[in-house]
KEDRENVO-191680 format. One record per residue (C-alpha): residue number from 0; residue in three letters; x, y, z. Coordinates in steps of 0.001 Angstrom, whole numbers, always signed. Example, Ala and Ser with C-alpha at 12.3 -4.5 7.8 and 13.67 -1.06 7.14 Angstrom:
residues 2
<lumlo->0 zadren->ala px->+12300 py->-4500 pz->+7800>
<lumlo->1 zadren->ser px->+13670 py->-1060 pz->+7140>
***
This chain:
residues 277
<lumlo->0 zadren->met px->-48534 py->+2177 pz->+9202>
<lumlo->1 zadren->arg px->-45182 py->+3145 pz->+7659>
<lumlo->2 zadren->lys px->-43605 py->+3053 pz->+11086>
<lumlo->3 zadren->phe px->-45039 py->-438 pz->+11627>
<lumlo->4 zadren->lys px->-43611 py->-1626 pz->+8274>
<lumlo->5 zadren->lys px->-40179 py->-217 pz->+9101>
<lumlo->6 zadren->thr px->-40264 py->-1957 pz->+12466>
<lumlo->7 zadren->leu px->-41367 py->-5216 pz->+10837>
<lumlo->8 zadren->phe px->-38587 py->-5025 pz->+8228>
<lumlo->9 zadren->ser px->-36054 py->-4287 pz->+10963>
<lumlo->10 zadren->ile px->-37195 py->-7341 pz->+12931>
<lumlo->11 zadren->leu px->-37110 py->-9535 pz->+9812>
<lumlo->12 zadren->gly px->-33642 py->-8220 pz->+8948>
<lumlo->13 zadren->phe px->-32373 py->-9017 pz->+12434>
<lumlo->14 zadren->val px->-33877 py->-12521 pz->+12251>
<lumlo->15 zadren->leu px->-32205 py->-13121 pz->+8865>
<lumlo->16 zadren->ile px->-28826 py->-11915 pz->+10136>
<lumlo->17 zadren->leu px->-29165 py->-14022 pz->+13285>
<lumlo->18 zadren->ser px->-30209 py->-17053 pz->+11205>
<lumlo->19 zadren->ser px->-27236 py->-16566 pz->+8883>
<lumlo->20 zadren->phe px->-24857 py->-16278 pz->+11844>
<lumlo->21 zadren->thr px->-26332 py->-19383 pz->+13486>
<lumlo->22 zadren->phe px->-26040 py->-21310 pz->+10231>
<lumlo->23 zadren->ala px->-22440 py->-20184 pz->+9722>
<lumlo->24 zadren->thr px->-21317 py->-21038 pz->+13247>
<lumlo->25 zadren->gly px->-23221 py->-24290 pz->+13060>
<lumlo->26 zadren->ser px->-21417 py->-25137 pz->+9830>
<lumlo->27 zadren->lys px->-18044 py->-24418 pz->+11439>
<lumlo->28 zadren->ala px->-18911 py->-26621 pz->+14399>
<lumlo->29 zadren->ala px->-20029 py->-29354 pz->+12055>
<lumlo->30 zadren->ser px->-16808 py->-29044 pz->+10058>
<lumlo->31 zadren->ala px->-14731 py->-29369 pz->+13218>
<lumlo->32 zadren->ser px->-16681 py->-32426 pz->+14347>
<lumlo->33 zadren->glu px->-16369 py->-33995 pz->+10900>
<lumlo->34 zadren->lys px->-12560 py->-34064 pz->+11043>
<lumlo->35 zadren->asn px->-11066 py->-37513 pz->+10682>
<lumlo->36 zadren->glu px->-9674 py->-38554 pz->+14080>
<lumlo->37 zadren->ile px->-6290 py->-40280 pz->+13948>
<lumlo->38 zadren->asn px->-5423 py->-42608 pz->+16818>
<lumlo->39 zadren->ser px->-1897 py->-43813 pz->+16090>
<lumlo->40 zadren->ile px->+1457 py->-42416 pz->+15007>
<lumlo->41 zadren->lys px->+1688 py->-44838 pz->+12072>
<lumlo->42 zadren->glu px->-1767 py->-43900 pz->+10792>
<lumlo->43 zadren->tyr px->-913 py->-40187 pz->+10906>
<lumlo->44 zadren->gln px->+2376 py->-40722 pz->+9074>
<lumlo->45 zadren->asp px->+821 py->-42890 pz->+6351>
<lumlo->46 zadren->leu px->-2016 py->-40445 pz->+5676>
<lumlo->47 zadren->leu px->+254 py->-37379 pz->+5689>
<lumlo->48 zadren->leu px->+2792 py->-39031 pz->+3382>
<lumlo->49 zadren->ala px->+52 py->-40043 pz->+930>
<lumlo->50 zadren->thr px->-1215 py->-36447 pz->+926>
<lumlo->51 zadren->leu px->+2266 py->-35010 pz->+323>
<lumlo->52 zadren->lys px->+2985 py->-37438 pz->-2513>
<lumlo->53 zadren->ile px->-222 py->-36385 pz->-4246>
<lumlo->54 zadren->ser px->+360 py->-32641 pz->-3771>
<lumlo->55 zadren->asn px->+4108 py->-32969 pz->-4560>
<lumlo->56 zadren->pro px->+5153 py->-29577 pz->-3100>
<lumlo->57 zadren->lys px->+8093 py->-27967 pz->-4890>
<lumlo->58 zadren->asp px->+9154 py->-25600 pz->-2116>
<lumlo->59 zadren->glu px->+8770 py->-25004 pz->+1603>
<lumlo->60 zadren->glu px->+5740 py->-22733 pz->+1241>
<lumlo->61 zadren->gln px->+3847 py->-25275 pz->-857>
<lumlo->62 zadren->leu px->+4714 py->-27990 pz->+1657>
<lumlo->63 zadren->glu px->+3464 py->-25876 pz->+4589>
<lumlo->64 zadren->asn px->+201 py->-25301 pz->+2712>
<lumlo->65 zadren->ala px->-180 py->-29026 pz->+2048>
<lumlo->66 zadren->val px->+430 py->-29863 pz->+5728>
<lumlo->67 zadren->asp px->-2057 py->-27191 pz->+6842>
<lumlo->68 zadren->gln px->-4631 py->-28565 pz->+4419>
<lumlo->69 zadren->phe px->-4071 py->-32069 pz->+5794>
<lumlo->70 zadren->asn px->-4514 py->-30892 pz->+9379>
<lumlo->71 zadren->ser px->-7691 py->-29005 pz->+8486>
<lumlo->72 zadren->lys px->-9259 py->-32371 pz->+7635>
<lumlo->73 zadren->asn px->-7549 py->-34611 pz->+10195>
<lumlo->74 zadren->val px->-6873 py->-34372 pz->+13925>
<lumlo->75 zadren->phe px->-4515 py->-36427 pz->+16099>
<lumlo->76 zadren->asn px->-6240 py->-37803 pz->+19199>
<lumlo->77 zadren->asp px->-5128 py->-35967 pz->+22365>
<lumlo->78 zadren->lys px->-5302 py->-39201 pz->+24356>
<lumlo->79 zadren->ala px->-2999 py->-40924 pz->+21861>
<lumlo->80 zadren->leu px->-505 py->-38060 pz->+22235>
<lumlo->81 zadren->thr px->-558 py->-38278 pz->+26040>
<lumlo->82 zadren->lys px->-316 py->-42069 pz->+25864>
<lumlo->83 zadren->tyr px->+2916 py->-41860 pz->+23868>
<lumlo->84 zadren->tyr px->+4620 py->-39545 pz->+26370>
<lumlo->85 zadren->val px->+3386 py->-41518 pz->+29387>
<lumlo->86 zadren->glu px->+4418 py->-44926 pz->+28018>
<lumlo->87 zadren->ser px->+7772 py->-43748 pz->+26623>
<lumlo->88 zadren->asn px->+8462 py->-41526 pz->+29660>
<lumlo->89 zadren->ser px->+10012 py->-39075 pz->+27185>
<lumlo->90 zadren->lys px->+11144 py->-35764 pz->+28662>
<lumlo->91 zadren->thr px->+12409 py->-34219 pz->+25425>
<lumlo->92 zadren->ile px->+10542 py->-32923 pz->+22386>
<lumlo->93 zadren->leu px->+13088 py->-34080 pz->+19808>
<lumlo->94 zadren->pro px->+13134 py->-37890 pz->+19989>
<lumlo->95 zadren->tyr px->+16153 py->-39740 pz->+21382>
<lumlo->96 zadren->val px->+18097 py->-36554 pz->+22129>
<lumlo->97 zadren->asp px->+19023 py->-35780 pz->+25721>
<lumlo->98 zadren->asn px->+19701 py->-32446 pz->+27395>
<lumlo->99 zadren->thr px->+23361 py->-33104 pz->+28188>
<lumlo->100 zadren->lys px->+24641 py->-30625 pz->+25553>
<lumlo->101 zadren->lys px->+26537 py->-33468 pz->+23899>
<lumlo->102 zadren->glu px->+27172 py->-32632 pz->+20246>
<lumlo->103 zadren->leu px->+25053 py->-34524 pz->+17757>
<lumlo->104 zadren->asp px->+25339 py->-34454 pz->+13975>
<lumlo->105 zadren->ile px->+21717 py->-34511 pz->+12873>
<lumlo->106 zadren->glu px->+22423 py->-36375 pz->+9622>
<lumlo->107 zadren->lys px->+24178 py->-39159 pz->+11552>
<lumlo->108 zadren->tyr px->+21478 py->-38991 pz->+14218>
<lumlo->109 zadren->ile px->+18745 py->-39506 pz->+11621>
<lumlo->110 zadren->gln px->+20668 py->-42140 pz->+9652>
<lumlo->111 zadren->ser px->+21505 py->-44204 pz->+12746>
<lumlo->112 zadren->asn px->+17821 py->-44240 pz->+13699>
<lumlo->113 zadren->ile px->+16853 py->-45164 pz->+10138>
<lumlo->114 zadren->asp px->+19306 py->-48079 pz->+10307>
<lumlo->115 zadren->ile px->+17563 py->-49506 pz->+13387>
<lumlo->116 zadren->gly px->+14065 py->-48842 pz->+12058>
<lumlo->117 zadren->gln px->+13164 py->-45909 pz->+14307>
<lumlo->118 zadren->phe px->+13042 py->-43263 pz->+11548>
<lumlo->119 zadren->thr px->+12093 py->-43312 pz->+7860>
<lumlo->120 zadren->thr px->+13026 py->-40638 pz->+5294>
<lumlo->121 zadren->his px->+10923 py->-40013 pz->+2203>
<lumlo->122 zadren->lys px->+12286 py->-37863 pz->-614>
<lumlo->123 zadren->leu px->+9311 py->-36121 pz->-2202>
<lumlo->124 zadren->asn px->+11425 py->-34562 pz->-4970>
<lumlo->125 zadren->glu px->+14846 py->-32986 pz->-5518>
<lumlo->126 zadren->asn px->+14014 py->-30103 pz->-3186>
<lumlo->127 zadren->ile px->+12173 py->-31614 pz->-226>
<lumlo->128 zadren->ser px->+12381 py->-34650 pz->+2030>
<lumlo->129 zadren->val px->+10367 py->-35622 pz->+5105>
<lumlo->130 zadren->thr px->+11706 py->-37759 pz->+7948>
<lumlo->131 zadren->phe px->+9195 py->-39514 pz->+10180>
<lumlo->132 zadren->thr px->+10175 py->-40749 pz->+13619>
<lumlo->133 zadren->asn px->+8268 py->-43275 pz->+15704>
<lumlo->134 zadren->thr px->+7151 py->-40317 pz->+17841>
<lumlo->135 zadren->pro px->+4748 py->-37388 pz->+17248>
<lumlo->136 zadren->val px->+7651 py->-35330 pz->+15810>
<lumlo->137 zadren->tyr px->+8850 py->-35197 pz->+12200>
<lumlo->138 zadren->phe px->+11450 py->-33252 pz->+10223>
<lumlo->139 zadren->ile px->+11248 py->-31380 pz->+6928>
<lumlo->140 zadren->glu px->+14411 py->-30652 pz->+4961>
<lumlo->141 zadren->ser px->+14249 py->-28189 pz->+2085>
<lumlo->142 zadren->thr px->+16923 py->-26919 pz->-300>
<lumlo->143 zadren->thr px->+16573 py->-24325 pz->-3025>
<lumlo->144 zadren->glu px->+19210 py->-23083 pz->-5444>
<lumlo->145 zadren->glu px->+19513 py->-20012 pz->-7620>
<lumlo->146 zadren->asp px->+22099 py->-18418 pz->-9870>
<lumlo->147 zadren->thr px->+24674 py->-16352 pz->-7991>
<lumlo->148 zadren->pro px->+24496 py->-12727 pz->-9183>
<lumlo->149 zadren->gln px->+27576 py->-10883 pz->-10409>
<lumlo->150 zadren->asn px->+29159 py->-8353 pz->-8050>
<lumlo->151 zadren->ser px->+31971 py->-5777 pz->-8054>
<lumlo->152 zadren->ser px->+34584 py->-8244 pz->-6816>
<lumlo->153 zadren->asp px->+34043 py->-10611 pz->-9758>
<lumlo->154 zadren->val px->+36913 py->-8976 pz->-11721>
<lumlo->155 zadren->glu px->+39308 py->-9959 pz->-8954>
<lumlo->156 zadren->ile px->+37727 py->-13414 pz->-8803>
<lumlo->157 zadren->ala px->+38105 py->-13889 pz->-12553>
<lumlo->158 zadren->ala px->+41766 py->-12827 pz->-12372>
<lumlo->159 zadren->ala px->+42396 py->-15498 pz->-9760>
<lumlo->160 zadren->lys px->+40315 py->-17925 pz->-11859>
<lumlo->161 zadren->tyr px->+37739 py->-18456 pz->-9110>
<lumlo->162 zadren->lys px->+34260 py->-19588 pz->-10048>
<lumlo->163 zadren->asn px->+31036 py->-19107 pz->-8100>
<lumlo->164 zadren->thr px->+28819 py->-22002 pz->-7107>
<lumlo->165 zadren->lys px->+25079 py->-21497 pz->-7215>
<lumlo->166 zadren->thr px->+23528 py->-19805 pz->-4185>
<lumlo->167 zadren->tyr px->+21842 py->-22336 pz->-1889>
<lumlo->168 zadren->thr px->+19259 py->-21908 pz->+852>
<lumlo->169 zadren->his px->+19150 py->-24846 pz->+3236>
<lumlo->170 zadren->ser px->+16209 py->-25111 pz->+5621>
<lumlo->171 zadren->tyr px->+15480 py->-27549 pz->+8436>
<lumlo->172 zadren->thr px->+12126 py->-27632 pz->+10262>
<lumlo->173 zadren->ala px->+10846 py->-29748 pz->+13145>
<lumlo->174 zadren->lys px->+7061 py->-30113 pz->+13534>
<lumlo->175 zadren->asn px->+4691 py->-32244 pz->+15584>
<lumlo->176 zadren->phe px->+1321 py->-33908 pz->+15038>
<lumlo->177 zadren->leu px->-519 py->-30945 pz->+16589>
<lumlo->178 zadren->asn px->+715 py->-28975 pz->+13552>
<lumlo->179 zadren->met px->+3021 py->-27000 pz->+15828>
<lumlo->180 zadren->lys px->+6308 py->-25820 pz->+14391>
<lumlo->181 zadren->leu px->+9077 py->-26477 pz->+16915>
<lumlo->182 zadren->phe px->+11643 py->-24476 pz->+14963>
<lumlo->183 zadren->thr px->+12992 py->-23654 pz->+11520>
<lumlo->184 zadren->val px->+16642 py->-22812 pz->+10897>
<lumlo->185 zadren->lys px->+18021 py->-21597 pz->+7567>
<lumlo->186 zadren->ala px->+21337 py->-20699 pz->+5979>
<lumlo->187 zadren->lys px->+21879 py->-19067 pz->+2587>
<lumlo->188 zadren->gly px->+25174 py->-18653 pz->+791>
<lumlo->189 zadren->tyr px->+27575 py->-19722 pz->-1942>
<lumlo->190 zadren->phe px->+31256 py->-20561 pz->-2449>
<lumlo->191 zadren->gln px->+34067 py->-19382 pz->-4709>
<lumlo->192 zadren->tyr px->+36491 py->-22082 pz->-5846>
<lumlo->193 zadren->asn px->+39371 py->-22575 pz->-8296>
<lumlo->194 zadren->gly px->+40489 py->-26181 pz->-7841>
<lumlo->195 zadren->ser px->+43110 py->-25318 pz->-5237>
<lumlo->196 zadren->asp px->+41180 py->-23097 pz->-2812>
<lumlo->197 zadren->val px->+37642 py->-22285 pz->-1624>
<lumlo->198 zadren->lys px->+36089 py->-19131 pz->-125>
<lumlo->199 zadren->pro px->+32766 py->-19056 pz->+1800>
<lumlo->200 zadren->lys px->+30247 py->-16287 pz->+1060>
<lumlo->201 zadren->leu px->+27326 py->-15867 pz->+3477>
<lumlo->202 zadren->asn px->+24107 py->-14201 pz->+2325>
<lumlo->203 zadren->asp px->+22163 py->-14740 pz->+5557>
<lumlo->204 zadren->ala px->+21227 py->-17227 pz->+8277>
<lumlo->205 zadren->trp px->+18099 py->-17024 pz->+10383>
<lumlo->206 zadren->tyr px->+15535 py->-18935 pz->+12439>
<lumlo->207 zadren->thr px->+11748 py->-18961 pz->+12813>
<lumlo->208 zadren->lys px->+10212 py->-19354 pz->+16239>
<lumlo->209 zadren->gly px->+7788 py->-22149 pz->+17018>
<lumlo->210 zadren->phe px->+4411 py->-21736 pz->+18734>
<lumlo->211 zadren->leu px->+5073 py->-23554 pz->+21990>
<lumlo->212 zadren->ser px->+4537 py->-23005 pz->+25711>
<lumlo->213 zadren->ile px->+8191 py->-21981 pz->+26107>
<lumlo->214 zadren->trp px->+10358 py->-20602 pz->+23322>
<lumlo->215 zadren->gln px->+13649 py->-18738 pz->+23528>
<lumlo->216 zadren->val px->+16838 py->-18378 pz->+21459>
<lumlo->217 zadren->ser px->+20106 py->-16949 pz->+22722>
<lumlo->218 zadren->asn px->+23568 py->-16367 pz->+21238>
<lumlo->219 zadren->trp px->+22372 py->-16548 pz->+17627>
<lumlo->220 zadren->gln px->+25347 py->-16188 pz->+15291>
<lumlo->221 zadren->lys px->+25715 py->-16162 pz->+11512>
<lumlo->222 zadren->ser px->+29125 py->-16232 pz->+9889>
<lumlo->223 zadren->thr px->+31633 py->-18166 pz->+7779>
<lumlo->224 zadren->tyr px->+34421 py->-20582 pz->+8649>
<lumlo->225 zadren->lys px->+37403 py->-21796 pz->+6639>
<lumlo->226 zadren->lys px->+39832 py->-24592 pz->+7417>
<lumlo->227 zadren->gly px->+42781 py->-25039 pz->+5070>
<lumlo->228 zadren->ser px->+42244 py->-24748 pz->+1338>
<lumlo->229 zadren->asn px->+39604 py->-27459 pz->+890>
<lumlo->230 zadren->tyr px->+36909 py->-26794 pz->+3487>
<lumlo->231 zadren->ala px->+34646 py->-23799 pz->+4119>
<lumlo->232 zadren->glu px->+31298 py->-23160 pz->+5822>
<lumlo->233 zadren->val px->+28515 py->-20608 pz->+5911>
<lumlo->234 zadren->tyr px->+26354 py->-21095 pz->+8979>
<lumlo->235 zadren->gly px->+23795 py->-19943 pz->+11505>
<lumlo->236 zadren->arg px->+23763 py->-21300 pz->+15056>
<lumlo->237 zadren->gly px->+22324 py->-20615 pz->+18492>
<lumlo->238 zadren->asn px->+21038 py->-21991 pz->+21788>
<lumlo->239 zadren->phe px->+17375 py->-22989 pz->+21580>
<lumlo->240 zadren->his px->+15203 py->-23491 pz->+24665>
<lumlo->241 zadren->phe px->+11683 py->-24752 pz->+24033>
<lumlo->242 zadren->gly px->+8935 py->-26570 pz->+25878>
<lumlo->243 zadren->leu px->+5441 py->-27959 pz->+25409>
<lumlo->244 zadren->glu px->+2689 py->-28699 pz->+27913>
<lumlo->245 zadren->ile px->+1266 py->-32178 pz->+27258>
<lumlo->246 zadren->asn px->-2206 py->-32515 pz->+28780>
<lumlo->247 zadren->gly px->-2179 py->-35311 pz->+31337>
<lumlo->248 zadren->tyr px->+1610 py->-35601 pz->+31306>
<lumlo->249 zadren->gly px->+3147 py->-32243 pz->+32106>
<lumlo->250 zadren->leu px->+5821 py->-30025 pz->+30639>
<lumlo->251 zadren->val px->+8360 py->-31425 pz->+28181>
<lumlo->252 zadren->val px->+11361 py->-29097 pz->+27908>
<lumlo->253 zadren->gln px->+14457 py->-29167 pz->+25738>
<lumlo->254 zadren->asp px->+17678 py->-27152 pz->+25548>
<lumlo->255 zadren->gln px->+19583 py->-27634 pz->+22299>
<lumlo->256 zadren->tyr px->+22443 py->-26026 pz->+20443>
<lumlo->257 zadren->ile px->+21307 py->-26045 pz->+16809>
<lumlo->258 zadren->lys px->+23432 py->-25244 pz->+13788>
<lumlo->259 zadren->val px->+22414 py->-25131 pz->+10126>
<lumlo->260 zadren->tyr px->+25178 py->-24814 pz->+7551>
<lumlo->261 zadren->leu px->+26460 py->-25273 pz->+4032>
<lumlo->262 zadren->thr px->+29924 py->-26634 pz->+3303>
<lumlo->263 zadren->gly px->+31985 py->-26199 pz->+149>
<lumlo->264 zadren->asn px->+35321 py->-27493 pz->-1148>
<lumlo->265 zadren->lys px->+37924 py->-26432 pz->-3717>
<lumlo->266 zadren->lys px->+36149 py->-28422 pz->-6450>
<lumlo->267 zadren->gly px->+32892 py->-26503 pz->-5969>
<lumlo->268 zadren->thr px->+30989 py->-29316 pz->-4270>
<lumlo->269 zadren->val px->+28365 py->-27987 pz->-1838>
<lumlo->270 zadren->asn px->+26768 py->-30003 pz->+968>
<lumlo->271 zadren->lys px->+23823 py->-29068 pz->+3199>
<lumlo->272 zadren->lys px->+24043 py->-29943 pz->+6893>
<lumlo->273 zadren->thr px->+22354 py->-29451 pz->+10252>
<lumlo->274 zadren->ser px->+23704 py->-30340 pz->+13675>
<lumlo->275 zadren->val px->+22281 py->-30437 pz->+17183>
<lumlo->276 zadren->lys px->+24061 py->-30745 pz->+20489>
***
């Protein structure tokens, strides 16, 4: 009798575990099917922007979390994605950029497309802005600043009456509607200035790989550059090769030289820049 009870309890336990597993997997399937399907680029942009304005992320990590949360509830229609690439006959991932290696200043590139209504930039706060294109690709620009710590050379700096700017980290990310990161490039540094000269000081420059069909970086460099007494740079740059398989369209491949940098002048003014060629 005891053996029978043990067997019965074992069977009941197995049934309960199996029922729990079935319920859990069923819930996941239901959650996936309950995602809001988005069928146009404009609809995706409007919904994402509304979400970001509500969440108001203060840094890159908070923004990534907000975007992930948005994509957990919404999905861009695969057919709409294929339709864009077929109708536009686009062979590059970044919009309106060819593979000729011609240098392109990304600020001018974005601004010129804003001027003709192709792109729109939305500043979420002092730290973060999002630029939407009329394609399934968008850009996130993030800047953080912190006090520059004292170091052993500050006595020499003080003697020459140099001052330190704050330390800035400038980040530029390209993403698409499939929530794929194409790339992130970052530069961190500060400048020393005294009204008649400027010196660049690089902390670091790095990149984050995207999750694409093809992804490779070569000749990555991080350094400083100075021209005359009123212009200096800290930068990271390299050759990026990336590609994405679009179902029903084929492989879209891009080769780009990407540079992210900070510039400073003798008055202590710091600008954040990114260039592509």
